[in-house]
ZADO-1210 file (C-alpha; in nm, 4 decimals, padded with zeros to 6 digits):
<atoms>
<atom x="00.0000" y="00.0000" z="00.0000" code="UNK" pos="1"/>
<atom x="00.1105" y="00.3572" z="-00.0646" code="UNK" pos="2"/>
<atom x="00.1287" y="00.6518" z="00.1704" code="UNK" pos="3"/>
<atom x="00.3687" y="00.7403" z="00.4431" code="UNK" pos="4"/>
<atom x="00.5141" y="00.4429" z="00.6263" code="UNK" pos="5"/>
<atom x="00.5428" y="00.4540" z="01.0043" code="UNK" pos="6"/>
<atom x="00.8741" y="00.2797" z="01.0681" code="UNK" pos="7"/>
<atom x="01.0140" y="00.2501" z="01.4200" code="UNK" pos="8"/>
<atom x="01.3380" y="00.0788" z="01.5176" code="UNK" pos="9"/>
<atom x="01.2928" y="-00.1353" z="01.8272" code="UNK" pos="10"/>
<atom x="01.5670" y="-00.2809" z="02.0467" code="UNK" pos="11"/>
<atom x="01.5627" y="-00.5766" z="02.2786" code="UNK" pos="12"/>
<atom x="01.8439" y="-00.5385" z="02.5320" code="UNK" pos="13"/>
<atom x="01.9881" y="-00.8761" z="02.6279" code="UNK" pos="14"/>
<atom x="02.2154" y="-00.8700" z="02.9343" code="UNK" pos="15"/>
<atom x="02.3150" y="-01.0788" z="03.2375" code="UNK" pos="16"/>
<atom x="02.2327" y="-00.9715" z="03.5918" code="UNK" pos="17"/>
<atom x="02.4762" y="-00.9959" z="03.8817" code="UNK" pos="18"/>
<atom x="02.3908" y="-00.9767" z="04.2525" code="UNK" pos="19"/>
<atom x="02.4054" y="-00.5941" z="04.2731" code="UNK" pos="20"/>
<atom x="02.1031" y="-00.4110" z="04.1327" code="UNK" pos="21"/>
<atom x="02.2834" y="-00.0761" z="04.1047" code="UNK" pos="22"/>
<atom x="02.5644" y="-00.2260" z="03.9000" code="UNK" pos="23"/>
<atom x="02.3157" y="-00.4068" z="03.6752" code="UNK" pos="24"/>
<atom x="02.1292" y="-00.0813" z="03.6192" code="UNK" pos="25"/>
<atom x="02.4516" y="00.0953" z="03.5238" code="UNK" pos="26"/>
<atom x="02.5230" y="-00.1774" z="03.2705" code="UNK" pos="27"/>
<atom x="02.1702" y="-00.1478" z="03.1343" code="UNK" pos="28"/>
<atom x="02.2016" y="00.2263" z="03.0833" code="UNK" pos="29"/>
<atom x="02.5183" y="00.1736" z="02.8827" code="UNK" pos="30"/>
<atom x="02.3437" y="-00.0741" z="02.6541" code="UNK" pos="31"/>
<atom x="02.0412" y="00.1547" z="02.6270" code="UNK" pos="32"/>
<atom x="02.2705" y="00.4354" z="02.5094" code="UNK" pos="33"/>
<atom x="02.4164" y="00.2023" z="02.2461" code="UNK" pos="34"/>
<atom x="02.0639" y="00.1154" z="02.1270" code="UNK" pos="35"/>
<atom x="01.9674" y="00.4826" z="02.1023" code="UNK" pos="36"/>
<atom x="02.2903" y="00.5553" z="01.9140" code="UNK" pos="37"/>
<atom x="02.1880" y="00.2909" z="01.6600" code="UNK" pos="38"/>
<atom x="01.8513" y="00.4554" z="01.6025" code="UNK" pos="39"/>
<atom x="01.6241" y="00.2575" z="01.8340" code="UNK" pos="40"/>
<atom x="01.3155" y="00.4480" z="01.9488" code="UNK" pos="41"/>
<atom x="01.1534" y="00.1722" z="02.1543" code="UNK" pos="42"/>
<atom x="01.3715" y="-00.0175" z="02.4037" code="UNK" pos="43"/>
<atom x="01.2756" y="-00.3201" z="02.6107" code="UNK" pos="44"/>
<atom x="01.4712" y="-00.5099" z="02.8748" code="UNK" pos="45"/>
<atom x="01.4259" y="-00.8699" z="02.9936" code="UNK" pos="46"/>
<atom x="01.2105" y="-00.9791" z="03.2863" code="UNK" pos="47"/>
<atom x="01.3323" y="-00.8285" z="03.6183" code="UNK" pos="48"/>
<atom x="01.6319" y="-00.7135" z="03.4142" code="UNK" pos="49"/>
<atom x="01.8348" y="-00.5433" z="03.6913" code="UNK" pos="50"/>
<atom x="01.7740" y="-00.8072" z="03.9572" code="UNK" pos="51"/>
<atom x="01.9439" y="-01.1421" z="04.0117" code="UNK" pos="52"/>
<atom x="01.6926" y="-01.4199" z="03.9475" code="UNK" pos="53"/>
<atom x="01.5724" y="-01.4419" z="04.3083" code="UNK" pos="54"/>
<atom x="01.2563" y="-01.6492" z="04.2254" code="UNK" pos="55"/>
<atom x="01.4867" y="-01.9502" z="04.1946" code="UNK" pos="56"/>
<atom x="01.4023" y="-02.0074" z="04.5644" code="UNK" pos="57"/>
<atom x="01.1231" y="-01.9181" z="04.8065" code="UNK" pos="58"/>
<atom x="01.3319" y="-01.6790" z="05.0145" code="UNK" pos="59"/>
<atom x="01.1599" y="-01.3843" z="05.1812" code="UNK" pos="60"/>
<atom x="01.4932" y="-01.2018" z="05.2092" code="UNK" pos="61"/>
<atom x="01.4645" y="-01.1158" z="04.8388" code="UNK" pos="62"/>
<atom x="01.1878" y="-00.8688" z="04.9177" code="UNK" pos="63"/>
<atom x="01.4456" y="-00.6153" z="05.0327" code="UNK" pos="64"/>
<atom x="01.5433" y="-00.5810" z="04.6643" code="UNK" pos="65"/>
<atom x="01.1975" y="-00.4671" z="04.5523" code="UNK" pos="66"/>
<atom x="01.1342" y="-00.1060" z="04.4488" code="UNK" pos="67"/>
<atom x="00.8226" y="00.1059" z="04.4095" code="UNK" pos="68"/>
<atom x="00.7174" y="00.2447" z="04.0740" code="UNK" pos="69"/>
<atom x="00.8611" y="00.4988" z="04.0324" code="UNK" pos="70"/>
<atom x="01.1767" y="00.3978" z="04.2176" code="UNK" pos="71"/>
<atom x="01.5502" y="00.4113" z="04.1446" code="UNK" pos="72"/>
<atom x="01.5457" y="00.1935" z="03.8310" code="UNK" pos="73"/>
<atom x="01.2405" y="00.3564" z="03.6741" code="UNK" pos="74"/>
<atom x="01.3552" y="00.7089" z="03.7599" code="UNK" pos="75"/>
<atom x="01.6981" y="00.6471" z="03.6049" code="UNK" pos="76"/>
<atom x="01.5344" y="00.5289" z="03.2849" code="UNK" pos="77"/>
<atom x="01.2837" y="00.8162" z="03.2873" code="UNK" pos="78"/>
<atom x="01.5793" y="01.0533" z="03.2812" code="UNK" pos="79"/>
<atom x="01.7419" y="00.8514" z="03.0036" code="UNK" pos="80"/>
<atom x="01.4190" y="00.8379" z="02.7990" code="UNK" pos="81"/>
<atom x="01.3783" y="01.2140" z="02.8205" code="UNK" pos="82"/>
<atom x="01.7395" y="01.2870" z="02.7235" code="UNK" pos="83"/>
<atom x="01.7434" y="01.0455" z="02.4300" code="UNK" pos="84"/>
<atom x="01.3755" y="01.0761" z="02.3272" code="UNK" pos="85"/>
<atom x="01.3111" y="00.7035" z="02.3431" code="UNK" pos="86"/>
<atom x="01.0300" y="00.4884" z="02.4794" code="UNK" pos="87"/>
<atom x="01.1456" y="00.2341" z="02.7375" code="UNK" pos="88"/>
<atom x="00.9745" y="-00.0763" z="02.8777" code="UNK" pos="89"/>
<atom x="01.1294" y="-00.1397" z="03.2198" code="UNK" pos="90"/>
<atom x="01.0529" y="-00.4787" z="03.3845" code="UNK" pos="91"/>
<atom x="01.0898" y="-00.4441" z="03.7616" code="UNK" pos="92"/>
<atom x="01.0407" y="-00.6230" z="04.0930" code="UNK" pos="93"/>
<atom x="00.7723" y="-00.3904" z="04.2256" code="UNK" pos="94"/>
<atom x="00.6940" y="-00.3234" z="04.5889" code="UNK" pos="95"/>
<atom x="00.3393" y="-00.1868" z="04.5935" code="UNK" pos="96"/>
<atom x="00.2850" y="-00.2143" z="04.9704" code="UNK" pos="97"/>
<atom x="00.4548" y="-00.3727" z="05.2707" code="UNK" pos="98"/>
<atom x="00.3164" y="-00.7167" z="05.1852" code="UNK" pos="99"/>
<atom x="00.2277" y="-00.6665" z="04.8172" code="UNK" pos="100"/>
<atom x="00.4830" y="-00.7387" z="04.5441" code="UNK" pos="101"/>
<atom x="00.4435" y="-00.7701" z="04.1677" code="UNK" pos="102"/>
<atom x="00.6404" y="-00.8827" z="03.8656" code="UNK" pos="103"/>
<atom x="00.5781" y="-00.5646" z="03.6703" code="UNK" pos="104"/>
<atom x="00.6870" y="-00.3478" z="03.3793" code="UNK" pos="105"/>
<atom x="00.6828" y="00.0318" z="03.3749" code="UNK" pos="106"/>
<atom x="00.6274" y="00.2011" z="03.0392" code="UNK" pos="107"/>
<atom x="00.8046" y="00.5348" z="02.9911" code="UNK" pos="108"/>
<atom x="00.7293" y="00.7701" z="02.7036" code="UNK" pos="109"/>
<atom x="00.9884" y="00.9544" z="02.4964" code="UNK" pos="110"/>
<atom x="00.9563" y="01.2695" z="02.7094" code="UNK" pos="111"/>
<atom x="01.0322" y="01.0768" z="03.0286" code="UNK" pos="112"/>
<atom x="00.6681" y="01.0530" z="03.1379" code="UNK" pos="113"/>
<atom x="00.5744" y="00.7389" z="03.3287" code="UNK" pos="114"/>
<atom x="00.2670" y="00.6283" z="03.1345" code="UNK" pos="115"/>
<atom x="00.1811" y="00.3440" z="03.3695" code="UNK" pos="116"/>
<atom x="00.2590" y="-00.0156" z="03.4513" code="UNK" pos="117"/>
<atom x="00.1631" y="-00.3682" z="03.3593" code="UNK" pos="118"/>
<atom x="00.1643" y="-00.6378" z="03.6263" code="UNK" pos="119"/>
<atom x="00.2205" y="-00.9988" z="03.5240" code="UNK" pos="120"/>
<atom x="-00.1132" y="-01.1799" z="03.5346" code="UNK" pos="121"/>
<atom x="-00.0115" y="-01.5454" z="03.4998" code="UNK" pos="122"/>
<atom x="00.2297" y="-01.6386" z="03.7782" code="UNK" pos="123"/>
<atom x="00.3960" y="-01.9828" z="03.7547" code="UNK" pos="124"/>
<atom x="00.5186" y="-02.2248" z="04.0179" code="UNK" pos="125"/>
<atom x="00.7917" y="-02.4405" z="03.8622" code="UNK" pos="126"/>
<atom x="01.1458" y="-02.5563" z="03.9444" code="UNK" pos="127"/>
<atom x="01.3618" y="-02.2400" z="03.9575" code="UNK" pos="128"/>
<atom x="01.0452" y="-02.0282" z="03.9281" code="UNK" pos="129"/>
<atom x="00.8988" y="-01.9967" z="04.2771" code="UNK" pos="130"/>
<atom x="00.7023" y="-01.6963" z="04.1593" code="UNK" pos="131"/>
<atom x="00.3810" y="-01.7553" z="04.3528" code="UNK" pos="132"/>
<atom x="00.5865" y="-01.7072" z="04.6685" code="UNK" pos="133"/>
<atom x="00.7248" y="-01.3727" z="04.5508" code="UNK" pos="134"/>
<atom x="00.4541" y="-01.2164" z="04.3335" code="UNK" pos="135"/>
<atom x="00.0844" y="-01.1376" z="04.3580" code="UNK" pos="136"/>
<atom x="-00.0973" y="-01.1929" z="04.0255" code="UNK" pos="137"/>
<atom x="-00.1449" y="-00.8697" z="03.8327" code="UNK" pos="138"/>
<atom x="-00.4439" y="-00.6513" z="03.9117" code="UNK" pos="139"/>
<atom x="-00.4345" y="-00.3798" z="03.6437" code="UNK" pos="140"/>
<atom x="-00.5699" y="-00.5833" z="03.3522" code="UNK" pos="141"/>
<atom x="-00.4112" y="-00.5445" z="03.0097" code="UNK" pos="142"/>
<atom x="-00.3363" y="-00.1753" z="02.9486" code="UNK" pos="143"/>
<atom x="-00.2256" y="-00.0356" z="02.6136" code="UNK" pos="144"/>
<atom x="00.0097" y="00.2625" z="02.6267" code="UNK" pos="145"/>
<atom x="-00.0114" y="00.5341" z="02.3602" code="UNK" pos="146"/>
<atom x="00.3575" y="00.6241" z="02.3315" code="UNK" pos="147"/>
<atom x="00.5080" y="00.8801" z="02.0947" code="UNK" pos="148"/>
<atom x="00.6053" y="00.6120" z="01.8449" code="UNK" pos="149"/>
<atom x="00.3514" y="00.3309" z="01.8760" code="UNK" pos="150"/>
<atom x="00.0699" y="00.1846" z="02.0829" code="UNK" pos="151"/>
<atom x="00.2410" y="-00.0671" z="02.3121" code="UNK" pos="152"/>
<atom x="00.1253" y="-00.3546" z="02.5317" code="UNK" pos="153"/>
<atom x="00.3244" y="-00.5877" z="02.7567" code="UNK" pos="154"/>
<atom x="00.3070" y="-00.9604" z="02.8279" code="UNK" pos="155"/>
<atom x="00.5640" y="-01.0874" z="03.0781" code="UNK" pos="156"/>
<atom x="00.7121" y="-01.4351" z="03.0322" code="UNK" pos="157"/>
<atom x="00.4504" y="-01.7000" z="03.1297" code="UNK" pos="158"/>
<atom x="00.1743" y="-01.4643" z="03.0081" code="UNK" pos="159"/>
<atom x="00.2740" y="-01.5432" z="02.6508" code="UNK" pos="160"/>
<atom x="00.1336" y="-01.8959" z="02.6773" code="UNK" pos="161"/>
<atom x="-00.2123" y="-01.7555" z="02.7583" code="UNK" pos="162"/>
<atom x="-00.3422" y="-01.6076" z="02.4298" code="UNK" pos="163"/>
<atom x="-00.6253" y="-01.4152" z="02.5938" code="UNK" pos="164"/>
<atom x="-00.3930" y="-01.1350" z="02.7056" code="UNK" pos="165"/>
<atom x="-00.2483" y="-01.0738" z="02.3605" code="UNK" pos="166"/>
<atom x="-00.5961" y="-01.0794" z="02.2079" code="UNK" pos="167"/>
<atom x="-00.7218" y="-00.8188" z="02.4547" code="UNK" pos="168"/>
<atom x="-00.4194" y="-00.5966" z="02.3871" code="UNK" pos="169"/>
<atom x="-00.4754" y="-00.6209" z="02.0118" code="UNK" pos="170"/>
<atom x="-00.8468" y="-00.5442" z="02.0429" code="UNK" pos="171"/>
<atom x="-00.7523" y="-00.2362" z="02.2457" code="UNK" pos="172"/>
<atom x="-00.5251" y="-00.1165" z="01.9669" code="UNK" pos="173"/>
<atom x="-00.1784" y="-00.2455" z="02.0530" code="UNK" pos="174"/>
<atom x="00.0592" y="-00.2376" z="01.7567" code="UNK" pos="175"/>
<atom x="00.3617" y="-00.3812" z="01.9382" code="UNK" pos="176"/>
<atom x="00.3610" y="-00.6247" z="02.2300" code="UNK" pos="177"/>
<atom x="00.6793" y="-00.6316" z="02.4357" code="UNK" pos="178"/>
<atom x="00.7458" y="-00.9725" z="02.5877" code="UNK" pos="179"/>
<atom x="01.0202" y="-00.9675" z="02.8539" code="UNK" pos="180"/>
<atom x="01.1092" y="-01.3220" z="02.9628" code="UNK" pos="181"/>
<atom x="01.3385" y="-01.5221" z="03.1904" code="UNK" pos="182"/>
<atom x="01.3489" y="-01.8564" z="03.0105" code="UNK" pos="183"/>
<atom x="01.6247" y="-02.0954" z="03.1142" code="UNK" pos="184"/>
<atom x="01.5648" y="-02.4284" z="02.9353" code="UNK" pos="185"/>
<atom x="01.7152" y="-02.4244" z="02.5842" code="UNK" pos="186"/>
<atom x="01.5139" y="-02.7322" z="02.4880" code="UNK" pos="187"/>
<atom x="01.2012" y="-02.5207" z="02.5240" code="UNK" pos="188"/>
<atom x="01.3188" y="-02.2344" z="02.3007" code="UNK" pos="189"/>
<atom x="01.1188" y="-02.3515" z="01.9990" code="UNK" pos="190"/>
<atom x="00.7993" y="-02.3723" z="02.2056" code="UNK" pos="191"/>
<atom x="00.8443" y="-02.0088" z="02.3103" code="UNK" pos="192"/>
<atom x="00.9063" y="-01.9021" z="01.9518" code="UNK" pos="193"/>
<atom x="00.5983" y="-02.0827" z="01.8231" code="UNK" pos="194"/>
<atom x="00.3709" y="-01.9495" z="02.0965" code="UNK" pos="195"/>
<atom x="00.4813" y="-01.5889" z="02.0489" code="UNK" pos="196"/>
<atom x="00.4677" y="-01.6096" z="01.6701" code="UNK" pos="197"/>
<atom x="00.1171" y="-01.7561" z="01.6968" code="UNK" pos="198"/>
<atom x="00.0043" y="-01.4667" z="01.9163" code="UNK" pos="199"/>
<atom x="00.1445" y="-01.2183" z="01.6647" code="UNK" pos="200"/>
<atom x="-00.0235" y="-01.3940" z="01.3731" code="UNK" pos="201"/>
<atom x="-00.3615" y="-01.4392" z="01.5395" code="UNK" pos="202"/>
<atom x="-00.3728" y="-01.0748" z="01.6442" code="UNK" pos="203"/>
<atom x="-00.1947" y="-00.8977" z="01.3611" code="UNK" pos="204"/>
<atom x="00.0651" y="-00.7209" z="01.5738" code="UNK" pos="205"/>
<atom x="00.4400" y="-00.7130" z="01.6247" code="UNK" pos="206"/>
<atom x="00.5946" y="-00.8903" z="01.9239" code="UNK" pos="207"/>
<atom x="00.9425" y="-00.8197" z="02.0649" code="UNK" pos="208"/>
<atom x="01.0633" y="-01.1007" z="02.2905" code="UNK" pos="209"/>
<atom x="01.3577" y="-01.0119" z="02.5180" code="UNK" pos="210"/>
<atom x="01.5056" y="-01.2958" z="02.7233" code="UNK" pos="211"/>
<atom x="01.7627" y="-01.2970" z="03.0037" code="UNK" pos="212"/>
<atom x="02.1118" y="-01.4343" z="02.9550" code="UNK" pos="213"/>
<atom x="02.3906" y="-01.5431" z="03.1877" code="UNK" pos="214"/>
<atom x="02.4739" y="-01.8155" z="03.4364" code="UNK" pos="215"/>
<atom x="02.3580" y="-01.7393" z="03.7901" code="UNK" pos="216"/>
<atom x="02.4282" y="-01.9508" z="04.1009" code="UNK" pos="217"/>
<atom x="02.1443" y="-02.2005" z="04.0441" code="UNK" pos="218"/>
<atom x="02.0133" y="-02.1281" z="03.6954" code="UNK" pos="219"/>
<atom x="02.1294" y="-02.0004" z="03.3567" code="UNK" pos="220"/>
<atom x="01.9380" y="-01.8195" z="03.0830" code="UNK" pos="221"/>
<atom x="01.9749" y="-01.8796" z="02.7122" code="UNK" pos="222"/>
<atom x="01.8801" y="-01.5515" z="02.5427" code="UNK" pos="223"/>
<atom x="01.7483" y="-01.6035" z="02.1870" code="UNK" pos="224"/>
<atom x="01.5619" y="-01.2730" z="02.1872" code="UNK" pos="225"/>
<atom x="01.3737" y="-01.1979" z="01.8636" code="UNK" pos="226"/>
<atom x="01.1014" y="-00.9954" z="01.6936" code="UNK" pos="227"/>
<atom x="00.8116" y="-01.1165" z="01.4807" code="UNK" pos="228"/>
<atom x="00.5798" y="-00.9262" z="01.2483" code="UNK" pos="229"/>
<atom x="00.1967" y="-00.9308" z="01.2318" code="UNK" pos="230"/>
<atom x="00.2148" y="-01.2382" z="01.0103" code="UNK" pos="231"/>
<atom x="00.4164" y="-01.4282" z="01.2709" code="UNK" pos="232"/>
<atom x="00.7370" y="-01.4155" z="01.0644" code="UNK" pos="233"/>
<atom x="01.0754" y="-01.3286" z="01.2135" code="UNK" pos="234"/>
<atom x="01.1997" y="-00.9771" z="01.1396" code="UNK" pos="235"/>
<atom x="01.4874" y="-01.0291" z="01.3830" code="UNK" pos="236"/>
<atom x="01.5979" y="-01.3922" z="01.4055" code="UNK" pos="237"/>
<atom x="01.6520" y="-01.5444" z="01.7524" code="UNK" pos="238"/>
<atom x="01.9826" y="-01.4154" z="01.8867" code="UNK" pos="239"/>
<atom x="02.2500" y="-01.6123" z="02.0666" code="UNK" pos="240"/>
<atom x="02.3451" y="-01.6095" z="02.4344" code="UNK" pos="241"/>
<atom x="02.5721" y="-01.3044" z="02.4290" code="UNK" pos="242"/>
<atom x="02.5180" y="-00.9611" z="02.5772" code="UNK" pos="243"/>
<atom x="02.3971" y="-00.7100" z="02.3216" code="UNK" pos="244"/>
<atom x="02.1057" y="-00.5767" z="02.1208" code="UNK" pos="245"/>
<atom x="01.8377" y="-00.7271" z="01.9017" code="UNK" pos="246"/>
<atom x="01.7361" y="-00.4533" z="01.6560" code="UNK" pos="247"/>
<atom x="01.4417" y="-00.4585" z="01.4178" code="UNK" pos="248"/>
<atom x="01.2757" y="-00.2019" z="01.1931" code="UNK" pos="249"/>
<atom x="00.9024" y="-00.2216" z="01.2578" code="UNK" pos="250"/>
<atom x="00.6722" y="-00.0961" z="00.9808" code="UNK" pos="251"/>
<atom x="00.3595" y="-00.0118" z="01.1802" code="UNK" pos="252"/>
<atom x="00.1485" y="00.0159" z="00.8647" code="UNK" pos="253"/>
<atom x="00.1744" y="-00.3609" z="00.8431" code="UNK" pos="254"/>
<atom x="-00.0549" y="-00.3987" z="01.1428" code="UNK" pos="255"/>
<atom x="-00.3576" y="-00.2547" z="00.9590" code="UNK" pos="256"/>
<atom x="-00.2595" y="-00.4182" z="00.6308" code="UNK" pos="257"/>
<atom x="-00.2331" y="-00.7670" z="00.7781" code="UNK" pos="258"/>
<atom x="-00.5546" y="-00.7285" z="00.9776" code="UNK" pos="259"/>
<atom x="-00.7347" y="-00.6273" z="00.6585" code="UNK" pos="260"/>
<atom x="-00.5916" y="-00.9171" z="00.4586" code="UNK" pos="261"/>
<atom x="-00.6562" y="-01.1688" z="00.7375" code="UNK" pos="262"/>
<atom x="-00.9808" y="-01.0398" z="00.8971" code="UNK" pos="263"/>
<atom x="-00.9797" y="-01.2520" z="01.2113" code="UNK" pos="264"/>
<atom x="-01.1263" y="-00.9707" z="01.4218" code="UNK" pos="265"/>
<atom x="-01.4185" y="-00.9267" z="01.1818" code="UNK" pos="266"/>
<atom x="-01.5151" y="-01.2921" z="01.2099" code="UNK" pos="267"/>
<atom x="-01.4940" y="-01.3216" z="01.5871" code="UNK" pos="268"/>
<atom x="-01.8058" y="-01.4481" z="01.7709" code="UNK" pos="269"/>
<atom x="-01.7632" y="-01.3018" z="02.1218" code="UNK" pos="270"/>
<atom x="-02.1242" y="-01.3785" z="02.2104" code="UNK" pos="271"/>
<atom x="-02.0359" y="-01.7478" z="02.2063" code="UNK" pos="272"/>
<atom x="-01.7176" y="-01.7191" z="02.4128" code="UNK" pos="273"/>
<atom x="-01.8808" y="-01.6937" z="02.7542" code="UNK" pos="274"/>
<atom x="-01.7917" y="-02.0553" z="02.8343" code="UNK" pos="275"/>
<atom x="-01.4258" y="-01.9497" z="02.8573" code="UNK" pos="276"/>
<atom x="-01.5017" y="-01.7701" z="03.1818" code="UNK" pos="277"/>
</atoms>
């Protein structure tokens, strides 16, 4: 189709996390600067990007690491976003109250404004993922954030295997879904890729998956961050396990074009879906 194309460069920032949050944040800011230098206008980090992977065990001592939103990590990236005119998705370990903690992501606009937060809805309980001990399931629904460059939604890790969230985000106008993850089993990498590509295809939107990397005391993460287009095709192939950036040029016009060519939303029958609830 003709007309002006809306093209945005997105960056997934793949980095390891050591035991010190402040040092991790410093590392993240350096990589964010590199992404901005390379033209990225939407940046996303991995799940709980500046924290060691504390959910590996049910240890209440980890709660001392949690921060409010806004807190030190979000405020540092608000300042960065304003200076570099970039949108940033910041996955954090959020302390909402003395006994209320969430696996969350703050969304910051390109003028440094904190647009809001998403809180992970689907909280697993698996080996190395004692998340039900640490996190309350999300209570803010599935918000879509109208940023300077695109309408953005977030699905954190386990959420991506529950297609309802992505469908709601798409129906609310999301053009890009950011999917920060902390996946550690390389044998499962293909399952993640298929699930995320299927969500993109079924909903006609882009998805940027950003996974953790690095060997931590009891668990290691394999990376393989990637981006898929509204047809479910890779526009940035799964990366390796090294620190760095996954960059992709996102043509936002493709969202409307694919939805018109594949009119899944038109043919929905929501009146018959009540049994799901």
